[in-house]
Each structure stands twice: as C-alpha cells, then as structure tokens.
Backbone and ligand atoms as CSV (ligand in chain L), in Angstrom:
chain,resi,resn,atom,element,x,y,z
A,1,UNK,N,N,-45.773,35.510,-0.455
A,1,UNK,CA,C,-44.431,35.408,-0.938
A,1,UNK,C,C,-44.434,34.593,-2.219
A,2,UNK,N,N,-43.808,35.187,-3.229
A,2,UNK,CA,C,-43.744,34.438,-4.502
A,2,UNK,C,C,-42.805,33.288,-4.436
A,3,UNK,N,N,-43.236,32.248,-5.050
A,3,UNK,CA,C,-42.277,31.041,-5.016
A,3,UNK,C,C,-41.002,31.343,-5.681
A,4,UNK,N,N,-39.970,30.914,-5.072
A,4,UNK,CA,C,-38.688,31.049,-5.644
A,4,UNK,C,C,-38.457,30.198,-6.866
A,5,UNK,N,N,-37.910,30.765,-7.847
A,5,UNK,CA,C,-37.614,29.892,-9.045
A,5,UNK,C,C,-36.479,29.018,-8.739
A,6,UNK,N,N,-36.555,27.819,-9.084
A,6,UNK,CA,C,-35.453,26.926,-8.894
A,6,UNK,C,C,-34.596,26.759,-10.144
A,7,UNK,N,N,-33.308,26.619,-9.805
A,7,UNK,CA,C,-32.434,26.410,-10.938
A,7,UNK,C,C,-32.688,25.044,-11.440
A,8,UNK,N,N,-32.445,24.830,-12.709
A,8,UNK,CA,C,-32.668,23.467,-13.299
A,8,UNK,C,C,-31.711,22.484,-12.479
A,9,UNK,N,N,-32.229,21.344,-12.295
A,9,UNK,CA,C,-31.394,20.340,-11.550
A,9,UNK,C,C,-30.082,20.109,-12.237
A,10,UNK,N,N,-29.032,20.020,-11.425
A,10,UNK,CA,C,-27.750,19.680,-11.986
A,10,UNK,C,C,-27.856,18.240,-12.607
A,11,UNK,N,N,-27.041,18.082,-13.571
A,11,UNK,CA,C,-27.086,16.749,-14.185
A,11,UNK,C,C,-26.784,15.631,-13.116
A,12,UNK,N,N,-27.487,14.658,-13.243
A,12,UNK,CA,C,-27.274,13.633,-12.187
A,12,UNK,C,C,-25.939,12.890,-12.456
A,13,UNK,N,N,-25.668,11.936,-11.604
A,13,UNK,CA,C,-24.431,11.237,-11.756
A,13,UNK,C,C,-24.482,10.490,-13.127
A,14,UNK,N,N,-23.410,10.532,-13.757
A,14,UNK,CA,C,-23.199,9.885,-15.026
A,14,UNK,C,C,-23.597,8.282,-14.810
A,15,UNK,N,N,-24.275,7.726,-15.761
A,15,UNK,CA,C,-24.531,6.320,-15.619
A,15,UNK,C,C,-23.154,5.559,-15.489
A,16,UNK,N,N,-23.356,4.539,-14.822
A,16,UNK,CA,C,-22.131,3.661,-14.570
A,16,UNK,C,C,-22.077,2.558,-15.645
A,17,UNK,N,N,-21.042,2.069,-15.953
A,17,UNK,CA,C,-20.838,0.963,-16.902
A,17,UNK,C,C,-19.675,0.166,-16.424
A,18,UNK,N,N,-19.596,-0.969,-16.882
A,18,UNK,CA,C,-18.412,-1.848,-16.532
A,18,UNK,C,C,-17.282,-1.453,-17.526
A,19,UNK,N,N,-16.282,-0.934,-16.758
A,19,UNK,CA,C,-15.047,-0.643,-17.455
A,19,UNK,C,C,-13.938,-1.579,-17.054
A,20,UNK,N,N,-13.005,-1.668,-17.935
A,20,UNK,CA,C,-11.854,-2.512,-17.516
A,20,UNK,C,C,-10.746,-1.567,-17.022
A,21,UNK,N,N,-9.831,-2.140,-16.300
A,21,UNK,CA,C,-8.734,-1.385,-15.843
A,21,UNK,C,C,-7.581,-2.310,-15.579
A,22,UNK,N,N,-6.354,-1.816,-15.640
A,22,UNK,CA,C,-5.188,-2.757,-15.557
A,22,UNK,C,C,-5.050,-3.254,-14.116
A,23,UNK,N,N,-5.654,-2.519,-13.123
A,23,UNK,CA,C,-5.407,-2.939,-11.755
A,23,UNK,C,C,-6.152,-4.266,-11.542
A,24,UNK,N,N,-5.399,-5.213,-11.030
A,24,UNK,CA,C,-5.858,-6.602,-10.988
A,24,UNK,C,C,-7.164,-6.703,-10.233
A,25,UNK,N,N,-7.351,-6.104,-9.107
A,25,UNK,CA,C,-8.541,-6.314,-8.334
A,25,UNK,C,C,-9.656,-5.424,-8.831
A,26,UNK,N,N,-9.442,-4.530,-9.784
A,26,UNK,CA,C,-10.412,-3.655,-10.275
A,26,UNK,C,C,-10.793,-4.054,-11.738
A,27,UNK,N,N,-10.281,-5.128,-12.162
A,27,UNK,CA,C,-10.449,-5.496,-13.587
A,27,UNK,C,C,-11.871,-5.494,-14.016
A,28,UNK,N,N,-12.728,-5.952,-13.147
A,28,UNK,CA,C,-14.164,-6.037,-13.486
A,28,UNK,C,C,-14.971,-5.043,-12.654
A,29,UNK,N,N,-14.306,-4.068,-12.011
A,29,UNK,CA,C,-15.070,-3.183,-11.163
A,29,UNK,C,C,-16.010,-2.271,-11.979
A,30,UNK,N,N,-17.056,-2.014,-11.290
A,30,UNK,CA,C,-17.971,-1.027,-11.877
A,30,UNK,C,C,-17.532,0.414,-11.518
A,31,UNK,N,N,-17.169,1.148,-12.455
A,31,UNK,CA,C,-16.583,2.563,-12.215
A,31,UNK,C,C,-17.532,3.507,-12.780
A,32,UNK,N,N,-17.682,4.666,-12.120
A,32,UNK,CA,C,-18.458,5.734,-12.674
A,32,UNK,C,C,-17.762,6.284,-13.895
A,33,UNK,N,N,-18.454,6.627,-14.915
A,33,UNK,CA,C,-17.834,7.228,-16.112
A,33,UNK,C,C,-17.444,8.708,-15.654
A,34,UNK,N,N,-16.189,9.003,-15.611
A,34,UNK,CA,C,-15.784,10.244,-15.068
A,34,UNK,C,C,-14.824,10.901,-16.029
A,35,UNK,N,N,-14.371,10.242,-16.987
A,35,UNK,CA,C,-13.320,10.729,-17.912
A,35,UNK,C,C,-11.963,10.580,-17.380
A,36,UNK,N,N,-11.818,10.052,-16.076
A,36,UNK,CA,C,-10.619,9.801,-15.386
A,36,UNK,C,C,-10.198,8.395,-15.550
A,37,UNK,N,N,-8.975,8.123,-15.500
A,37,UNK,CA,C,-8.612,6.712,-15.515
A,37,UNK,C,C,-8.763,6.188,-14.060
A,38,UNK,N,N,-8.678,4.938,-13.883
A,38,UNK,CA,C,-8.892,4.337,-12.589
A,38,UNK,C,C,-7.980,4.891,-11.492
A,39,UNK,N,N,-8.590,5.352,-10.442
A,39,UNK,CA,C,-7.768,5.938,-9.402
A,39,UNK,C,C,-7.566,4.980,-8.294
A,40,UNK,N,N,-7.660,3.672,-8.577
A,40,UNK,CA,C,-7.496,2.729,-7.596
A,40,UNK,C,C,-6.099,2.693,-6.989
A,41,UNK,N,N,-6.068,2.320,-5.754
A,41,UNK,CA,C,-4.808,2.173,-5.104
A,41,UNK,C,C,-4.688,0.652,-4.620
A,42,UNK,N,N,-3.469,0.215,-4.512
A,42,UNK,CA,C,-3.332,-1.100,-4.017
A,42,UNK,C,C,-2.132,-1.099,-3.098
A,43,UNK,N,N,-1.853,-2.151,-2.453
A,43,UNK,CA,C,-0.754,-2.247,-1.513
A,43,UNK,C,C,0.319,-3.101,-2.023
A,44,UNK,N,N,1.530,-2.713,-1.836
A,44,UNK,CA,C,2.663,-3.651,-2.275
A,44,UNK,C,C,3.780,-3.598,-1.179
A,45,UNK,N,N,4.549,-4.662,-1.114
A,45,UNK,CA,C,5.671,-4.674,-0.158
A,45,UNK,C,C,6.795,-3.954,-0.635
A,46,UNK,N,N,7.467,-3.244,0.266
A,46,UNK,CA,C,8.645,-2.474,-0.115
A,46,UNK,C,C,9.801,-3.075,0.844
A,47,UNK,N,N,10.854,-3.438,0.226
A,47,UNK,CA,C,11.996,-4.149,0.964
A,47,UNK,C,C,12.970,-2.974,1.296
A,48,UNK,N,N,13.429,-2.894,2.510
A,48,UNK,CA,C,14.501,-2.037,2.867
A,48,UNK,C,C,15.871,-2.751,2.742
A,49,UNK,N,N,16.605,-2.425,1.647
A,49,UNK,CA,C,17.810,-3.248,1.278
A,49,UNK,C,C,18.862,-3.150,2.350
A,50,UNK,N,N,18.820,-2.071,3.140
A,50,UNK,CA,C,19.825,-1.918,4.242
A,50,UNK,C,C,19.577,-2.807,5.347
A,51,UNK,N,N,18.424,-3.326,5.462
A,51,UNK,CA,C,18.028,-4.340,6.538
A,51,UNK,C,C,17.992,-5.756,6.033
A,52,UNK,N,N,17.485,-5.920,4.847
A,52,UNK,CA,C,17.197,-7.347,4.347
A,52,UNK,C,C,18.569,-8.134,4.291
A,53,UNK,N,N,18.469,-9.287,4.767
A,53,UNK,CA,C,19.660,-10.203,4.749
A,53,UNK,C,C,19.383,-11.411,3.829
A,54,UNK,N,N,18.327,-11.462,3.139
A,54,UNK,CA,C,17.995,-12.492,2.099
A,54,UNK,C,C,17.728,-13.791,2.780
A,55,UNK,N,N,17.095,-13.868,3.932
A,55,UNK,CA,C,16.881,-15.061,4.575
A,55,UNK,C,C,15.707,-15.857,4.052
A,56,UNK,N,N,14.874,-15.318,3.176
A,56,UNK,CA,C,13.913,-15.870,2.446
A,56,UNK,C,C,12.602,-16.344,3.164
A,57,UNK,N,N,12.382,-15.828,4.370
A,57,UNK,CA,C,11.135,-16.144,5.053
A,57,UNK,C,C,10.022,-15.562,4.260
A,58,UNK,N,N,10.189,-14.430,3.696
A,58,UNK,CA,C,9.081,-13.797,2.900
A,58,UNK,C,C,8.645,-14.715,1.781
A,59,UNK,N,N,9.702,-15.286,1.075
A,59,UNK,CA,C,9.427,-16.212,-0.016
A,59,UNK,C,C,8.577,-17.376,0.505
A,60,UNK,N,N,8.903,-17.878,1.644
A,60,UNK,CA,C,8.154,-19.027,2.158
A,60,UNK,C,C,6.854,-18.758,2.622
A,61,UNK,N,N,6.575,-17.539,3.243
A,61,UNK,CA,C,5.275,-17.265,3.808
A,61,UNK,C,C,4.212,-16.667,2.773
A,62,UNK,N,N,4.733,-16.038,1.777
A,62,UNK,CA,C,3.797,-15.349,0.833
A,62,UNK,C,C,2.939,-16.341,0.058
A,63,UNK,N,N,1.692,-16.236,0.134
A,63,UNK,CA,C,0.800,-17.151,-0.490
A,63,UNK,C,C,0.662,-16.897,-1.994
A,64,UNK,N,N,1.087,-15.637,-2.343
A,64,UNK,CA,C,0.981,-15.175,-3.709
A,64,UNK,C,C,2.307,-15.062,-4.526
A,65,UNK,N,N,3.343,-15.660,-3.954
A,65,UNK,CA,C,4.578,-15.711,-4.655
A,65,UNK,C,C,5.180,-14.344,-5.184
A,66,UNK,N,N,5.030,-13.478,-4.288
A,66,UNK,CA,C,5.451,-12.049,-4.635
A,66,UNK,C,C,7.087,-11.937,-4.620
A,67,UNK,N,N,7.681,-12.698,-3.816
A,67,UNK,CA,C,9.084,-12.489,-3.612
A,67,UNK,C,C,10.034,-13.424,-4.325
A,68,UNK,N,N,11.210,-12.956,-4.635
A,68,UNK,CA,C,12.313,-13.830,-5.031
A,68,UNK,C,C,13.569,-13.322,-4.273
A,69,UNK,N,N,14.383,-14.198,-3.861
A,69,UNK,CA,C,15.694,-13.754,-3.188
A,69,UNK,C,C,16.813,-14.059,-4.200
A,70,UNK,N,N,17.586,-13.020,-4.352
A,70,UNK,CA,C,18.671,-13.179,-5.280
A,70,UNK,C,C,19.839,-12.218,-5.012
A,71,UNK,N,N,20.847,-12.161,-5.787
A,71,UNK,CA,C,21.958,-11.285,-5.531
A,71,UNK,C,C,21.539,-9.808,-5.781
A,72,UNK,N,N,21.853,-8.976,-4.874
A,72,UNK,CA,C,21.560,-7.538,-5.040
A,72,UNK,C,C,22.194,-6.995,-6.247
A,73,UNK,N,N,21.475,-6.286,-6.986
A,73,UNK,CA,C,22.029,-5.616,-8.236
A,73,UNK,C,C,23.003,-4.460,-7.830
A,74,UNK,N,N,23.874,-4.128,-8.710
A,74,UNK,CA,C,24.909,-3.113,-8.403
A,74,UNK,C,C,24.286,-1.805,-8.109
A,75,UNK,N,N,23.156,-1.449,-8.835
A,75,UNK,CA,C,22.582,-0.179,-8.580
A,75,UNK,C,C,21.973,-0.042,-7.177
A,76,UNK,N,N,21.351,-1.153,-6.709
A,76,UNK,CA,C,20.839,-1.164,-5.422
A,76,UNK,C,C,21.876,-1.197,-4.350
A,77,UNK,N,N,23.007,-1.944,-4.701
A,77,UNK,CA,C,24.122,-1.976,-3.722
A,77,UNK,C,C,24.765,-0.625,-3.546
A,78,UNK,N,N,24.858,0.115,-4.668
A,78,UNK,CA,C,25.545,1.461,-4.681
A,78,UNK,C,C,24.623,2.433,-3.775
A,79,UNK,N,N,23.382,2.165,-3.594
A,79,UNK,CA,C,22.520,3.035,-2.805
A,79,UNK,C,C,22.758,2.880,-1.293
A,80,UNK,N,N,23.357,1.773,-0.837
A,80,UNK,CA,C,23.522,1.522,0.589
A,80,UNK,C,C,24.628,2.354,1.111
A,81,UNK,N,N,24.481,2.609,2.412
A,81,UNK,CA,C,25.572,3.297,3.181
A,81,UNK,C,C,26.612,2.265,3.454
A,82,UNK,N,N,27.694,2.733,4.070
A,82,UNK,CA,C,28.910,1.880,4.427
A,82,UNK,C,C,28.484,0.674,5.149
A,83,UNK,N,N,27.706,0.883,6.239
A,83,UNK,CA,C,27.303,-0.212,7.136
A,83,UNK,C,C,26.378,-1.179,6.362
A,84,UNK,N,N,25.507,-0.606,5.513
A,84,UNK,CA,C,24.616,-1.432,4.712
A,84,UNK,C,C,25.397,-2.348,3.708
A,85,UNK,N,N,26.448,-1.728,3.097
A,85,UNK,CA,C,27.343,-2.500,2.175
A,85,UNK,C,C,28.083,-3.595,2.895
A,86,UNK,N,N,28.555,-3.317,4.051
A,86,UNK,CA,C,29.282,-4.295,4.826
A,86,UNK,C,C,28.441,-5.456,5.206
A,87,UNK,N,N,27.090,-5.125,5.643
A,87,UNK,CA,C,26.215,-6.105,6.009
A,87,UNK,C,C,25.839,-6.960,4.845
A,88,UNK,N,N,25.566,-6.300,3.764
A,88,UNK,CA,C,25.170,-7.011,2.513
A,88,UNK,C,C,26.221,-8.059,2.079
A,89,UNK,N,N,27.500,-7.491,2.122
A,89,UNK,CA,C,28.590,-8.414,1.732
A,89,UNK,C,C,28.682,-9.635,2.658
A,90,UNK,N,N,28.462,-9.337,3.907
A,90,UNK,CA,C,28.463,-10.427,4.941
A,90,UNK,C,C,27.435,-11.540,4.671
A,91,UNK,N,N,26.379,-11.084,4.030
A,91,UNK,CA,C,25.284,-11.995,3.722
A,91,UNK,C,C,25.216,-12.317,2.199
A,92,UNK,N,N,26.378,-12.267,1.563
A,92,UNK,CA,C,26.499,-12.767,0.199
A,92,UNK,C,C,25.675,-11.858,-0.728
A,93,UNK,N,N,25.433,-10.623,-0.423
A,93,UNK,CA,C,24.692,-9.661,-1.153
A,93,UNK,C,C,23.297,-10.222,-1.662
A,94,UNK,N,N,22.763,-11.137,-0.771
A,94,UNK,CA,C,21.489,-11.653,-0.994
A,94,UNK,C,C,20.431,-10.627,-0.565
A,95,UNK,N,N,19.310,-10.476,-1.264
A,95,UNK,CA,C,18.185,-9.591,-0.853
A,95,UNK,C,C,16.958,-10.154,-1.520
A,96,UNK,N,N,15.815,-9.633,-0.976
A,96,UNK,CA,C,14.469,-10.078,-1.475
A,96,UNK,C,C,14.033,-9.004,-2.530
A,97,UNK,N,N,13.571,-9.510,-3.621
A,97,UNK,CA,C,12.910,-8.653,-4.690
A,97,UNK,C,C,11.481,-9.031,-4.799
A,98,UNK,N,N,10.725,-8.141,-5.337
A,98,UNK,CA,C,9.263,-8.292,-5.481
A,98,UNK,C,C,8.797,-8.322,-6.902
A,99,UNK,N,N,9.213,-9.314,-7.796
A,99,UNK,CA,C,8.803,-9.300,-9.131
A,99,UNK,C,C,7.363,-9.441,-9.356
A,100,UNK,N,N,6.712,-9.861,-8.444
A,100,UNK,CA,C,5.205,-10.046,-8.607
A,100,UNK,C,C,4.470,-9.286,-7.585
A,101,UNK,N,N,4.898,-8.000,-7.375
A,101,UNK,CA,C,4.312,-7.065,-6.393
A,101,UNK,C,C,2.845,-6.858,-6.595
A,102,UNK,N,N,2.440,-6.911,-7.879
A,102,UNK,CA,C,1.033,-6.646,-8.195
A,102,UNK,C,C,0.090,-7.754,-7.690
A,103,UNK,N,N,0.757,-8.899,-7.349
A,103,UNK,CA,C,-0.184,-9.937,-6.776
A,103,UNK,C,C,-0.431,-9.890,-5.346
A,104,UNK,N,N,0.180,-8.920,-4.606
A,104,UNK,CA,C,0.088,-8.712,-3.216
A,104,UNK,C,C,-1.332,-8.517,-2.876
A,105,UNK,N,N,-1.802,-9.237,-1.786
A,105,UNK,CA,C,-3.148,-9.089,-1.239
A,105,UNK,C,C,-3.141,-8.535,0.087
A,106,UNK,N,N,-2.004,-7.971,0.469
A,106,UNK,CA,C,-1.859,-7.274,1.740
A,106,UNK,C,C,-2.245,-8.077,2.983
A,107,UNK,N,N,-1.872,-9.363,2.965
A,107,UNK,CA,C,-2.196,-10.176,4.161
A,107,UNK,C,C,-1.309,-9.899,5.318
A,108,UNK,N,N,-0.088,-9.318,5.059
A,108,UNK,CA,C,0.836,-8.965,6.154
A,108,UNK,C,C,1.746,-10.097,6.676
A,109,UNK,N,N,1.648,-11.285,5.933
A,109,UNK,CA,C,2.475,-12.324,6.517
A,109,UNK,C,C,3.917,-12.057,6.348
A,110,UNK,N,N,4.402,-11.477,5.200
A,110,UNK,CA,C,5.781,-11.170,5.056
A,110,UNK,C,C,6.292,-10.223,6.042
A,111,UNK,N,N,5.525,-9.252,6.421
A,111,UNK,CA,C,5.913,-8.182,7.446
A,111,UNK,C,C,6.166,-8.918,8.737
A,112,UNK,N,N,5.245,-9.769,9.162
A,112,UNK,CA,C,5.396,-10.508,10.396
A,112,UNK,C,C,6.613,-11.520,10.357
A,113,UNK,N,N,6.823,-12.176,9.211
A,113,UNK,CA,C,7.834,-13.115,9.126
A,113,UNK,C,C,9.274,-12.660,8.993
A,114,UNK,N,N,9.452,-11.446,8.488
A,114,UNK,CA,C,10.758,-10.963,8.251
A,114,UNK,C,C,11.525,-10.786,9.579
A,115,UNK,N,N,12.595,-11.476,9.755
A,115,UNK,CA,C,13.364,-11.378,11.044
A,115,UNK,C,C,14.149,-10.114,11.176
A,116,UNK,N,N,14.286,-9.390,10.054
A,116,UNK,CA,C,15.054,-8.122,10.055
A,116,UNK,C,C,14.073,-6.910,10.065
A,117,UNK,N,N,12.783,-7.176,10.030
A,117,UNK,CA,C,11.835,-6.037,9.941
A,117,UNK,C,C,12.178,-5.155,8.833
A,118,UNK,N,N,12.384,-5.792,7.698
A,118,UNK,CA,C,12.892,-5.040,6.439
A,118,UNK,C,C,11.693,-4.849,5.460
A,119,UNK,N,N,10.510,-5.326,5.773
A,119,UNK,CA,C,9.366,-5.142,4.824
A,119,UNK,C,C,8.334,-4.270,5.338
A,120,UNK,N,N,7.867,-3.360,4.591
A,120,UNK,CA,C,6.746,-2.556,4.914
A,120,UNK,C,C,5.705,-2.664,3.760
A,121,UNK,N,N,4.402,-2.581,4.105
A,121,UNK,CA,C,3.431,-2.570,3.064
A,121,UNK,C,C,3.179,-1.027,2.800
A,122,UNK,N,N,3.141,-0.766,1.552
A,122,UNK,CA,C,2.984,0.692,1.188
A,122,UNK,C,C,1.891,0.732,0.116
A,123,UNK,N,N,1.078,1.800,0.222
A,123,UNK,CA,C,0.024,2.082,-0.755
A,123,UNK,C,C,0.609,2.642,-2.054
A,124,UNK,N,N,0.288,2.079,-3.174
A,124,UNK,CA,C,0.881,2.557,-4.356
A,124,UNK,C,C,-0.230,2.814,-5.296
A,125,UNK,N,N,-0.064,3.931,-6.147
A,125,UNK,CA,C,-1.055,4.195,-7.116
A,125,UNK,C,C,-0.831,3.308,-8.332
A,126,UNK,N,N,-1.935,2.889,-8.889
A,126,UNK,CA,C,-1.831,1.965,-10.042
A,126,UNK,C,C,-2.471,2.614,-11.225
L,1,SF4,S1,S,1.390,-8.879,2.308
L,1,SF4,FE1,FE,0.915,-11.093,1.986
L,1,SF4,S2,S,0.474,-11.171,-0.229
L,1,SF4,FE2,FE,1.532,-9.219,0.093
L,1,SF4,S3,S,3.647,-9.744,-0.320
L,1,SF4,FE3,FE,3.362,-9.999,1.949
L,1,SF4,S4,S,2.946,-12.077,2.221
L,1,SF4,FE4,FE,2.629,-11.696,0.057
C-alpha cells in the first residue's frame, strides 16, 4: 500500500504575547493573538430596585466599596410597579447603586447580607 500523502500541517497556534485589556483582572493576562478583543467575562452585582429598601448592609459588607446608597433616580423609580413605588416611597426612595461594579470580586457577601434578597451576581461581558 502506497503511503498516503499528508496534507501540510495546519498552522499552529499563534504565538502568545502579553496584551493589555480594559478588564481589570485581565489587564496583564496572556492572551492568544486571535484578532478578537478580550472575551473575558466578569461578575457584577445587580440590584432589584423593587426589592431594595436601601438598608446599606451591602455598603457595609463589600470589601471593594462597590455600593452606594442614595435616592432612587426618577428613571429607575418610573420602572417600578405600583407596589414597588409605594414600597420605595415608604423607605424614602433609598436604594443601592453600584458605581464601582467593576471592582466586584464575586465574594458573595452582599448577596448574603441583603435582608431583602435584592442582589444577584450576574455575569457580564466586558
Ligand atoms: S460580591 Fe463581594 S465584591 Fe462583589 S459587590 Fe458583593 S460584596 Fe462586593
């Protein structure tokens, strides 16, 4: 039997190099050169404004200062249902915001601490 000719080997993986990326935890990651931007994902807390009563436990437990509690903005207030609006008014329209969500390290302390179960950690594309 004649030896089968082999197709030339496919080009191997492109060499890797140190690339920068805006994603905090991948800033110095070694990424394959793919022509694509960083596909890194990270986790960030999402606050359910219909549940949050602005009690600030998340502010107190987060080691990375992700949260601030303040007055709910009009646009967010308008998104609430009737019950959510009444509840929000009863609590002075206070709610938690996440101005430093990119600092989240997914420790879960805020999820455990929230008495209203208003926080979920969600994967987000960066
Ligand atoms: S999961 Fe941890 S780091 Fe992320 S927002 Fe909650 S308490 Fe902060």
